[in-house]
KEVEX-105391 format. One record per residue (C-alpha): residue in three letters; x, y, z. Coordinates in steps of 0.25 Angstrom, whole numbers. Each point is the difference from the previous one (the first is absolute). Layout:
N
{torlo ala; {X; Y; Z}}
...
//
This chain:
527
{torlo unk; {63; 181; -42}}
{torlo unk; {-11; 6; 8}}
{torlo unk; {3; 6; 13}}
{torlo unk; {-13; 3; 11}}
{torlo unk; {1; 14; 11}}
{torlo unk; {-6; -1; 12}}
{torlo unk; {1; -9; 13}}
{torlo unk; {-2; -14; 2}}
{torlo unk; {-11; -7; 8}}
{torlo unk; {8; -10; 2}}
{torlo unk; {15; -5; -3}}
{torlo unk; {4; -13; -1}}
{torlo unk; {14; -4; 1}}
{torlo unk; {1; -8; -12}}
{torlo unk; {15; -3; 0}}
{torlo unk; {5; -15; -6}}
{torlo unk; {-15; -4; -3}}
{torlo unk; {-8; 0; -13}}
{torlo unk; {-12; 7; -4}}
{torlo unk; {-9; -5; -11}}
{torlo unk; {-12; 1; -5}}
{torlo unk; {-10; -8; 10}}
{torlo unk; {-5; -15; -4}}
{torlo unk; {-12; -2; -11}}
{torlo unk; {-4; -14; 2}}
{torlo unk; {-7; -3; -11}}
{torlo unk; {-10; -13; 6}}
{torlo unk; {-6; -1; 13}}
{torlo unk; {-12; -2; 5}}
{torlo unk; {-4; 11; 11}}
{torlo unk; {-14; 0; -8}}
{torlo unk; {-8; -4; 14}}
{torlo unk; {10; 4; 10}}
{torlo unk; {1; 14; -5}}
{torlo unk; {-15; 4; 7}}
{torlo unk; {6; -1; 11}}
{torlo unk; {16; 2; 2}}
{torlo unk; {3; 13; -7}}
{torlo unk; {16; -7; 2}}
{torlo unk; {-2; -11; -10}}
{torlo unk; {10; -7; 10}}
{torlo unk; {10; -3; -1}}
{torlo unk; {3; 6; -14}}
{torlo unk; {3; 14; 3}}
{torlo unk; {9; -7; 12}}
{torlo unk; {9; -5; -11}}
{torlo unk; {2; 12; -9}}
{torlo unk; {-14; -1; -8}}
{torlo unk; {-5; 12; -3}}
{torlo unk; {-10; -4; -11}}
{torlo unk; {-8; -12; -1}}
{torlo unk; {-7; -6; -11}}
{torlo unk; {-11; -8; 6}}
{torlo unk; {-12; -11; -9}}
{torlo unk; {10; -9; -6}}
{torlo unk; {-5; -13; -3}}
{torlo unk; {-13; 6; -2}}
{torlo unk; {-3; -1; 14}}
{torlo unk; {-7; 11; 4}}
{torlo unk; {-12; 4; 10}}
{torlo unk; {-6; 12; -11}}
{torlo unk; {-10; -2; -5}}
{torlo unk; {-8; -7; 9}}
{torlo unk; {-14; -2; 2}}
{torlo unk; {-4; -1; 18}}
{torlo unk; {-6; -15; -6}}
{torlo unk; {14; -4; -3}}
{torlo unk; {9; 6; 12}}
{torlo unk; {2; -14; 7}}
{torlo unk; {4; -8; -12}}
{torlo unk; {10; 10; -7}}
{torlo unk; {4; 1; 15}}
{torlo unk; {2; -16; 3}}
{torlo unk; {7; -2; -15}}
{torlo unk; {11; 9; 4}}
{torlo unk; {3; -6; 14}}
{torlo unk; {2; -13; -10}}
{torlo unk; {7; 6; -12}}
{torlo unk; {8; 9; 7}}
{torlo unk; {0; -5; 14}}
{torlo unk; {-7; 9; 9}}
{torlo unk; {-6; -1; 11}}
{torlo unk; {-15; 1; 1}}
{torlo unk; {-3; 4; 11}}
{torlo unk; {10; 12; 0}}
{torlo unk; {-7; 4; -15}}
{torlo unk; {-13; -3; 6}}
{torlo unk; {2; 12; 13}}
{torlo unk; {8; 8; -9}}
{torlo unk; {-3; 4; -15}}
{torlo unk; {-8; 12; 0}}
{torlo unk; {-10; 0; -9}}
{torlo unk; {-5; 12; -5}}
{torlo unk; {1; -2; -14}}
{torlo unk; {-5; -9; -12}}
{torlo unk; {5; 5; -12}}
{torlo unk; {15; 3; -3}}
{torlo unk; {-3; 15; -4}}
{torlo unk; {-7; 0; 15}}
{torlo unk; {13; -11; 5}}
{torlo unk; {10; 12; -4}}
{torlo unk; {-8; 10; 7}}
{torlo unk; {0; -7; 13}}
{torlo unk; {16; -3; 0}}
{torlo unk; {0; 16; -2}}
{torlo unk; {-9; 4; 12}}
{torlo unk; {8; -9; 8}}
{torlo unk; {12; 3; -5}}
{torlo unk; {13; -7; -3}}
{torlo unk; {13; -1; 6}}
{torlo unk; {8; -4; -14}}
{torlo unk; {-5; 3; -13}}
{torlo unk; {-9; -11; -6}}
{torlo unk; {-3; -3; -13}}
{torlo unk; {-12; -10; -4}}
{torlo unk; {-3; -10; -10}}
{torlo unk; {-16; -4; -4}}
{torlo unk; {0; -16; 5}}
{torlo unk; {-6; -9; -10}}
{torlo unk; {-6; -9; 11}}
{torlo unk; {-6; 10; 6}}
{torlo unk; {-5; 5; -14}}
{torlo unk; {-7; -16; -2}}
{torlo unk; {-6; 1; 13}}
{torlo unk; {-3; 13; -1}}
{torlo unk; {-8; -5; -14}}
{torlo unk; {-5; -12; 0}}
{torlo unk; {-1; -3; 13}}
{torlo unk; {2; -14; 8}}
{torlo unk; {0; -5; -16}}
{torlo unk; {14; 7; -1}}
{torlo unk; {7; -12; 7}}
{torlo unk; {-8; -11; -9}}
{torlo unk; {1; 8; -16}}
{torlo unk; {4; 5; -10}}
{torlo unk; {-6; 14; -2}}
{torlo unk; {-11; 3; -10}}
{torlo unk; {5; 11; -11}}
{torlo unk; {-10; 11; 6}}
{torlo unk; {5; -4; 15}}
{torlo unk; {15; 2; -7}}
{torlo unk; {-4; 12; -5}}
{torlo unk; {-6; 4; 17}}
{torlo unk; {14; -3; 3}}
{torlo unk; {7; 10; -11}}
{torlo unk; {-10; 10; 4}}
{torlo unk; {6; -2; 14}}
{torlo unk; {14; 1; -3}}
{torlo unk; {-2; 12; -8}}
{torlo unk; {-6; 8; 12}}
{torlo unk; {12; -5; 9}}
{torlo unk; {9; 6; -7}}
{torlo unk; {-10; 14; -2}}
{torlo unk; {4; -2; 14}}
{torlo unk; {12; -1; -1}}
{torlo unk; {6; -16; -1}}
{torlo unk; {12; -2; -4}}
{torlo unk; {-6; -10; -6}}
{torlo unk; {-4; -15; 0}}
{torlo unk; {6; -12; 8}}
{torlo unk; {-5; -15; 0}}
{torlo unk; {5; -14; 2}}
{torlo unk; {-2; -14; -8}}
{torlo unk; {10; -7; 9}}
{torlo unk; {-5; -14; 3}}
{torlo unk; {5; 2; 16}}
{torlo unk; {-9; 12; 2}}
{torlo unk; {-13; -5; 5}}
{torlo unk; {-11; 4; 9}}
{torlo unk; {-6; -4; 13}}
{torlo unk; {-4; -17; -2}}
{torlo unk; {11; -1; -12}}
{torlo unk; {-10; 7; -10}}
{torlo unk; {9; 8; -10}}
{torlo unk; {-1; 13; 1}}
{torlo unk; {-9; 8; -8}}
{torlo unk; {11; 5; -10}}
{torlo unk; {5; -13; -3}}
{torlo unk; {-14; -3; -7}}
{torlo unk; {1; 9; -11}}
{torlo unk; {3; -2; -15}}
{torlo unk; {9; 5; -11}}
{torlo unk; {-11; 8; -6}}
{torlo unk; {-2; 8; 16}}
{torlo unk; {15; 3; 2}}
{torlo unk; {-1; 8; -16}}
{torlo unk; {-11; 7; 6}}
{torlo unk; {3; 4; 12}}
{torlo unk; {16; 4; -2}}
{torlo unk; {-6; 6; -13}}
{torlo unk; {-5; 8; 8}}
{torlo unk; {12; 7; 4}}
{torlo unk; {3; 3; -14}}
{torlo unk; {-12; 7; -2}}
{torlo unk; {3; 8; 10}}
{torlo unk; {14; 3; -3}}
{torlo unk; {4; -1; 13}}
{torlo unk; {4; -12; 11}}
{torlo unk; {9; -12; 2}}
{torlo unk; {-5; -15; -1}}
{torlo unk; {5; -9; 12}}
{torlo unk; {-1; -15; -1}}
{torlo unk; {4; -11; 10}}
{torlo unk; {1; -11; -10}}
{torlo unk; {-6; -14; -1}}
{torlo unk; {6; -10; -9}}
{torlo unk; {-12; 2; -13}}
{torlo unk; {6; 16; 2}}
{torlo unk; {10; 0; -10}}
{torlo unk; {11; 12; -3}}
{torlo unk; {-4; -2; -17}}
{torlo unk; {-16; 2; 7}}
{torlo unk; {6; 11; 8}}
{torlo unk; {10; 7; -10}}
{torlo unk; {-15; -1; -10}}
{torlo unk; {-8; 8; 13}}
{torlo unk; {12; 10; -2}}
{torlo unk; {1; 2; -13}}
{torlo unk; {-16; 2; 0}}
{torlo unk; {-3; 9; 10}}
{torlo unk; {15; 8; 1}}
{torlo unk; {2; 0; 13}}
{torlo unk; {9; -8; 10}}
{torlo unk; {0; -13; 4}}
{torlo unk; {5; -2; 14}}
{torlo unk; {2; -16; 1}}
{torlo unk; {1; -10; 12}}
{torlo unk; {5; -6; 7}}
{torlo unk; {13; -3; -5}}
{torlo unk; {7; -9; 9}}
{torlo unk; {10; -13; 0}}
{torlo unk; {-9; -12; 1}}
{torlo unk; {9; -14; 2}}
{torlo unk; {-9; -7; -6}}
{torlo unk; {2; 7; -13}}
{torlo unk; {10; 10; 4}}
{torlo unk; {2; 5; -16}}
{torlo unk; {-13; 4; -2}}
{torlo unk; {2; 13; 6}}
{torlo unk; {13; 3; -8}}
{torlo unk; {-9; -4; -14}}
{torlo unk; {-11; 11; 4}}
{torlo unk; {10; 12; 2}}
{torlo unk; {7; -4; -11}}
{torlo unk; {-14; 1; -8}}
{torlo unk; {-2; 12; 7}}
{torlo unk; {12; 7; -4}}
{torlo unk; {-3; -4; -15}}
{torlo unk; {-16; 5; 1}}
{torlo unk; {10; 12; 5}}
{torlo unk; {9; 1; -11}}
{torlo unk; {-15; 0; -9}}
{torlo unk; {-5; 13; 6}}
{torlo unk; {-9; -7; 11}}
{torlo unk; {0; 4; 12}}
{torlo unk; {2; -13; 13}}
{torlo unk; {7; 1; 11}}
{torlo unk; {2; -13; 9}}
{torlo unk; {-1; 1; 15}}
{torlo unk; {13; -7; 7}}
{torlo unk; {1; -1; 14}}
{torlo unk; {15; 1; 9}}
{torlo unk; {-5; -10; 10}}
{torlo unk; {-2; -14; 1}}
{torlo unk; {-13; -2; 0}}
{torlo unk; {0; -5; 15}}
{torlo unk; {-12; -4; 6}}
{torlo unk; {-7; -3; 14}}
{torlo unk; {-15; -7; -2}}
{torlo unk; {-6; -11; 6}}
{torlo unk; {-9; -12; -7}}
{torlo unk; {-12; 7; 4}}
{torlo unk; {4; 11; -9}}
{torlo unk; {10; -8; -8}}
{torlo unk; {5; 10; -9}}
{torlo unk; {10; -5; -9}}
{torlo unk; {-8; -13; -4}}
{torlo unk; {-12; 9; -4}}
{torlo unk; {4; -3; -14}}
{torlo unk; {2; -14; 0}}
{torlo unk; {-14; -4; -7}}
{torlo unk; {-1; -13; 7}}
{torlo unk; {1; 8; 14}}
{torlo unk; {-14; 6; -1}}
{torlo unk; {-7; -11; 4}}
{torlo unk; {5; 6; 12}}
{torlo unk; {-3; 16; -3}}
{torlo unk; {-14; -4; -3}}
{torlo unk; {-3; -8; 16}}
{torlo unk; {-8; 6; 6}}
{torlo unk; {4; 0; 17}}
{torlo unk; {14; -6; 7}}
{torlo unk; {-8; -14; 2}}
{torlo unk; {-2; 1; -17}}
{torlo unk; {15; 4; -3}}
{torlo unk; {5; -10; 11}}
{torlo unk; {-7; -13; -7}}
{torlo unk; {6; 8; -15}}
{torlo unk; {12; 0; 4}}
{torlo unk; {1; -12; 6}}
{torlo unk; {-5; -8; -14}}
{torlo unk; {10; -7; -5}}
{torlo unk; {-6; 2; -13}}
{torlo unk; {1; 14; 3}}
{torlo unk; {15; -3; 3}}
{torlo unk; {2; -7; -12}}
{torlo unk; {-5; 12; -11}}
{torlo unk; {8; 9; 9}}
{torlo unk; {13; -7; -2}}
{torlo unk; {-4; -5; -14}}
{torlo unk; {-1; 17; -5}}
{torlo unk; {11; 3; 4}}
{torlo unk; {9; -7; -7}}
{torlo unk; {-5; 6; -13}}
{torlo unk; {4; 12; -4}}
{torlo unk; {-13; 9; 1}}
{torlo unk; {-7; 15; 4}}
{torlo unk; {9; 9; 7}}
{torlo unk; {6; 1; 14}}
{torlo unk; {-5; -11; 4}}
{torlo unk; {6; -8; 12}}
{torlo unk; {8; -12; -9}}
{torlo unk; {14; -2; 7}}
{torlo unk; {4; 8; 9}}
{torlo unk; {-1; -10; 12}}
{torlo unk; {14; 1; 3}}
{torlo unk; {-4; 17; 3}}
{torlo unk; {-12; -5; 9}}
{torlo unk; {1; 1; 15}}
{torlo unk; {-8; 0; 10}}
{torlo unk; {-2; 15; 7}}
{torlo unk; {-6; -1; 12}}
{torlo unk; {-8; -14; 6}}
{torlo unk; {-12; 0; 9}}
{torlo unk; {2; -11; 9}}
{torlo unk; {11; 3; 14}}
{torlo unk; {5; -15; -5}}
{torlo unk; {5; 4; -13}}
{torlo unk; {6; 14; 3}}
{torlo unk; {13; -8; -4}}
{torlo unk; {-3; -2; -16}}
{torlo unk; {-2; 16; -1}}
{torlo unk; {9; 2; -11}}
{torlo unk; {1; -13; -6}}
{torlo unk; {2; -2; -14}}
{torlo unk; {-13; -9; -5}}
{torlo unk; {7; -7; -12}}
{torlo unk; {11; -5; 13}}
{torlo unk; {-11; -4; 8}}
{torlo unk; {-8; -9; -12}}
{torlo unk; {12; -7; -4}}
{torlo unk; {3; -3; 17}}
{torlo unk; {-14; -6; -1}}
{torlo unk; {1; -7; -13}}
{torlo unk; {-14; 7; -7}}
{torlo unk; {-1; 11; -10}}
{torlo unk; {2; 14; 6}}
{torlo unk; {-14; 3; -4}}
{torlo unk; {-4; -10; 8}}
{torlo unk; {8; 4; 13}}
{torlo unk; {-5; 14; 0}}
{torlo unk; {-14; -2; -2}}
{torlo unk; {-2; -11; 10}}
{torlo unk; {9; 7; 9}}
{torlo unk; {-7; 14; -1}}
{torlo unk; {-13; -10; 2}}
{torlo unk; {5; -4; 15}}
{torlo unk; {1; 14; 2}}
{torlo unk; {-14; 2; -3}}
{torlo unk; {6; 9; -12}}
{torlo unk; {5; 11; 9}}
{torlo unk; {14; -4; -5}}
{torlo unk; {6; 13; -7}}
{torlo unk; {12; -3; -12}}
{torlo unk; {7; 8; -7}}
{torlo unk; {7; -3; -14}}
{torlo unk; {8; 6; -10}}
{torlo unk; {-8; 0; -11}}
{torlo unk; {5; 8; -12}}
{torlo unk; {10; 8; -2}}
{torlo unk; {13; -6; 7}}
{torlo unk; {10; 1; -9}}
{torlo unk; {6; 15; 0}}
{torlo unk; {10; -2; -10}}
{torlo unk; {-11; -1; -10}}
{torlo unk; {-9; 7; 9}}
{torlo unk; {11; 12; -4}}
{torlo unk; {-3; -1; -16}}
{torlo unk; {-14; 3; 2}}
{torlo unk; {2; 13; 8}}
{torlo unk; {10; 3; -12}}
{torlo unk; {-9; -2; -10}}
{torlo unk; {-3; 15; -9}}
{torlo unk; {-15; -6; 0}}
{torlo unk; {-3; -3; 16}}
{torlo unk; {-6; 7; 10}}
{torlo unk; {7; -4; 14}}
{torlo unk; {-15; 0; 7}}
{torlo unk; {-9; -11; 5}}
{torlo unk; {3; 2; 15}}
{torlo unk; {-18; -1; 4}}
{torlo unk; {2; 10; 11}}
{torlo unk; {-14; 0; 5}}
{torlo unk; {-2; -16; -2}}
{torlo unk; {5; -12; 4}}
{torlo unk; {0; 4; 14}}
{torlo unk; {3; -12; 9}}
{torlo unk; {7; -8; -13}}
{torlo unk; {13; 13; -1}}
{torlo unk; {3; 13; -2}}
{torlo unk; {7; 7; -12}}
{torlo unk; {-4; 15; 1}}
{torlo unk; {15; 3; 2}}
{torlo unk; {4; -6; -14}}
{torlo unk; {7; 13; -1}}
{torlo unk; {8; 0; 12}}
{torlo unk; {2; -13; -3}}
{torlo unk; {6; 2; -14}}
{torlo unk; {9; 11; 6}}
{torlo unk; {8; -8; 9}}
{torlo unk; {0; -14; -4}}
{torlo unk; {-1; 2; -16}}
{torlo unk; {10; 13; 2}}
{torlo unk; {9; 0; 12}}
{torlo unk; {-3; -14; 4}}
{torlo unk; {5; -7; -14}}
{torlo unk; {2; 14; -8}}
{torlo unk; {-10; -6; -14}}
{torlo unk; {-4; 14; -1}}
{torlo unk; {5; 11; 3}}
{torlo unk; {-4; 10; 9}}
{torlo unk; {-6; 9; -9}}
{torlo unk; {-5; -9; -9}}
{torlo unk; {-9; -6; 11}}
{torlo unk; {-7; 12; 4}}
{torlo unk; {-4; 2; -15}}
{torlo unk; {-5; -13; 0}}
{torlo unk; {-9; 3; 13}}
{torlo unk; {-2; 13; -4}}
{torlo unk; {-2; 10; -14}}
{torlo unk; {0; -13; -8}}
{torlo unk; {-15; -4; 4}}
{torlo unk; {-4; 13; 1}}
{torlo unk; {3; -2; -15}}
{torlo unk; {-6; -10; -2}}
{torlo unk; {-12; 0; 8}}
{torlo unk; {-2; 16; -6}}
{torlo unk; {1; 5; 14}}
{torlo unk; {2; 17; 0}}
{torlo unk; {13; 8; 6}}
{torlo unk; {0; -12; 10}}
{torlo unk; {13; -8; 0}}
{torlo unk; {12; 9; -3}}
{torlo unk; {6; 10; 8}}
{torlo unk; {-1; 13; -8}}
{torlo unk; {-8; 13; -1}}
{torlo unk; {-10; 1; 0}}
{torlo unk; {-3; -13; 3}}
{torlo unk; {-9; -6; 13}}
{torlo unk; {9; -1; 13}}
{torlo unk; {-1; -15; 2}}
{torlo unk; {15; -4; 6}}
{torlo unk; {7; -12; 6}}
{torlo unk; {12; 4; 10}}
{torlo unk; {7; -12; 3}}
{torlo unk; {14; -6; 4}}
{torlo unk; {6; -8; -10}}
{torlo unk; {10; -5; 12}}
{torlo unk; {-13; -9; 4}}
{torlo unk; {-12; 2; -8}}
{torlo unk; {-8; -14; -1}}
{torlo unk; {-13; -4; 9}}
{torlo unk; {2; -10; 12}}
{torlo unk; {-5; -14; 3}}
{torlo unk; {-15; -2; 0}}
{torlo unk; {-8; 3; 12}}
{torlo unk; {-16; -2; 4}}
{torlo unk; {-8; 12; 4}}
{torlo unk; {-14; -1; 3}}
{torlo unk; {-3; 15; -4}}
{torlo unk; {-11; -4; -9}}
{torlo unk; {-17; 3; 3}}
{torlo unk; {-4; -9; 13}}
{torlo unk; {17; -2; 1}}
{torlo unk; {1; -10; -12}}
{torlo unk; {14; -4; -4}}
{torlo unk; {9; 3; -11}}
{torlo unk; {14; -1; -5}}
{torlo unk; {11; 12; 2}}
{torlo unk; {14; 3; -4}}
{torlo unk; {6; 10; 4}}
{torlo unk; {6; 12; -6}}
{torlo unk; {17; 1; 2}}
{torlo unk; {6; 13; -3}}
{torlo unk; {-11; 8; -3}}
{torlo unk; {3; 16; 5}}
{torlo unk; {-13; 7; -5}}
{torlo unk; {-11; -2; -11}}
{torlo unk; {-6; 13; -4}}
{torlo unk; {-15; -2; -8}}
{torlo unk; {-4; 14; -7}}
{torlo unk; {10; 6; 10}}
{torlo unk; {-4; -4; 12}}
{torlo unk; {9; -10; 7}}
{torlo unk; {-9; -12; 3}}
{torlo unk; {11; -10; 6}}
{torlo unk; {13; 3; 10}}
{torlo unk; {12; -9; 3}}
{torlo unk; {-9; -5; 11}}
{torlo unk; {-10; -3; -12}}
{torlo unk; {-16; 7; 0}}
{torlo unk; {-1; 11; 4}}
{torlo unk; {-16; -2; 4}}
{torlo unk; {-5; 15; 0}}
{torlo unk; {5; 2; -11}}
{torlo unk; {-7; 6; -12}}
{torlo unk; {-9; -8; -8}}
{torlo unk; {8; 7; -12}}
{torlo unk; {-2; -11; -11}}
{torlo unk; {-9; 3; -13}}
{torlo unk; {-9; -9; -7}}
{torlo unk; {5; 0; -13}}
{torlo unk; {-9; 2; -11}}
{torlo unk; {9; 8; -13}}
{torlo unk; {7; -8; -5}}
{torlo unk; {10; 2; -14}}
{torlo unk; {-7; -6; -13}}
//
């Protein structure tokens, strides 16, 4: 054991507490927020010392000045970020990916930050408006490939994309990466292989099969992190079949990981931004409508309703609303006379009225000028089966989406929830194993050097917590985004201190507002 001589600057009494490496959150969306909020709220308060941004390919660099408003309008839709906050808050002192990471370094960050280069941004940068219209030409693919190499040289942790059907931008137009064909994916992931570094992250839709992703891992020799491995009530066995295929690929020497979540996916939404329904193909006329009156007309249309009901009765694209009516409730009504219905179950209300739940929900929302807020327990509802995903040796526990879906949910406290609920309350994991899942395991998978471990010579990213009380509190609404826009938060429970690179940034009262911007923009990763 190594000893240290000299007096301490600060002494912390850790009797009865647990000192662990800081949590590494590999699935966040702080790309925009970090330009105005170096803290990346609320992650450090929830024990996170390293965030990986740019997931799903939803980045803001590279971005030409002419494309800035389009980029943020798409973020508003696909990632649930307030438009007015993005317009007021983003500091556009960059254009290329190297410019962006340099700008983060100039401003300083509280947690460590690793950045993916994002596919949708690359397509928009190279193809302009055609990025959401067609496949790329060979020349365009080569230009995107050179930008991936440029990003890797500037310190990108890898390349991220999405083919998920629910990922749509403004007016329901699919995000640019959904227009890419297989040869484009092979070329861009191939850039990782040619560079000998970097990770490929994909949020997968129906066309992105595990065998195809295994082929990309085989050809490139690079790790592949696949999202989102959640239990879909319409096809509950699919996620387990996919995780089994990932395990088989790993047995063949391919480095694939399946990103899983320790949360039930409980979403708040309204029918202007109906995230749970956006992967329903028949819902597209509503997404494509322009203006509230046009949307009202679509939602009233019997043919629209019939098509949606028919599609919900059949297997289809991943992560779409199908059978969750019994888990759909009214969270907040817009009219005082309807307050008694807050908390009411939509399926039960529909049964009392003798109508289909879809008709009841649409008619009620229309009667409130589409201002009704709903909540749905969308995915991952069966915890006894979720446990199997958490314990799968091919899984990465992530998918908190910190920095995104600000009006829908807050799962930035993934690690604290794992330690509190799954370790202390349910007993499904030992605490030492849960800590490993949130620290050294993602550090190894993502090639993050000298982090995720308590060891001599490693960076001092630390989390001190009380195992008897650790967890997260109930959802709260905070109005601390630019222009006073709201976000959902879940306060930490049991956190006594968080240190980033040896500097304390959180104490038992919460974030230390005048703490140093001790984080590093990570640029140098293991091969």
